[in-house]
C-alpha positions, 0 to 999 in steps of 0.5 A: 353219266358223263363220258370220257373218251380216253382214246385217240379216235373217238368219234366225238371229240377226236382224241381231245381227252386222250391223255390222263391229265386231259381227261381228268381235267374234262372229268372234274369239269363234268362233276362241276356240270352235275354229273352223277356217274363217270364213264371211262373208255379206253377203246373206241367202239365207234362204227369201223373202229378196230380192237386194241390190246388189253395192255393199251387199253389198261394203260389208258384207263387205269391211271385216269380211274385211279386218279378220280376215284378219290374224288368220291363220284361213281366210276364206270369203265366201258370194256368188254375185257375181263382182264381190264374189268378186274383191274379197274374194279380193283382200282376203285371202278364200281360199274362195268359198261359192257357193249358184248353183254359179258360174252368174253370167256371170264367176263361173268365170273369177273362181275360175279366175283367182284360184285360190281354193277354191269350194263349189258348191251345189245349190238348185231356185229362188231364195231368194225362191221356192225353198220354194213347193212344191219337187219332185223325182222323185228328189232323190239323183239330181237333186242328184247330176246337178247337182253333177257337171254343175257340177263338170265345167264348172268343171274345163273352166274351169280350175278345179283339182280341188283347189279344188272342194268340193260342198254339196247345199244342205239347205233350199234348194228342199227340203221335210223329206222331201227333206232326210232322204233327203239326209242318209240318203244323204249318203255317196253324194256322196263318189264325187264325190271332192271335200270335202263342205260340210254346212250344218243348223245351225238350219234350219226342218227341225229345227223340223219335226222337233223342234217347236222354234222358232229359239232352241232348236235347238241339240241338234238342230243338234249331232246333224245335224252329227254325223250329217253328219260320220258321213256323210263331210262334211268341212266343217260349217257351223255357228252353234254352234262349241264344241258342234259341236267337242265332239260331234266331239271324242267321235266322233273320240276313239272312232274314234282309239281303235278304229283303234289296236286 
């Protein structure tokens, strides 16, 4: 899953793709690099970020969705607002990536009626305060419990099993030790029986480990993505598509050759 941030305050690219034209050019490049799906976000959810209006978010993402759907690649939109979900799905998006796990009033209904795929993510707090002293008694147990509850709520609302994806929410209300424990025990989430999306690309936890700044975390990002895949993640949300695809190609070739023996 290639990331396209149509925001002026993205933590990674700092607004490099904030215009419709630059976002579409970047999307085309990610497709060439081997992206299987594109995730378009119009509202920054980095730590400390401030929410924007529905109108502003739609103004950012809708033109990009409309410009990309004709290219034949599945489009996901990173949003928690039901109005945005409805509009982008009508425009051709096939997936909603919701950091709020469909907790906004009306969000469950939009997904149930539309039949779109939805990713339910765990977070503690909201983007503007989530990294202020996050605490857990047991991060695996608490994240698992939350995701199981949201899956059940989604099913009760009429959302089909095959529409559901989960995300443990690396960096969303988690300290380094919480993120490491999630990665260490990532395969425990497979028991929920739905695909798992993981987003570790260039996140601050990688700086804490390597001391590398934001523009020098590609190696750590690829390593983290590969570890997530080895632990069962089915969707890797990344900035560095080609580097990640190359690493996965090596890993998958080993698995394929071992199965032929």
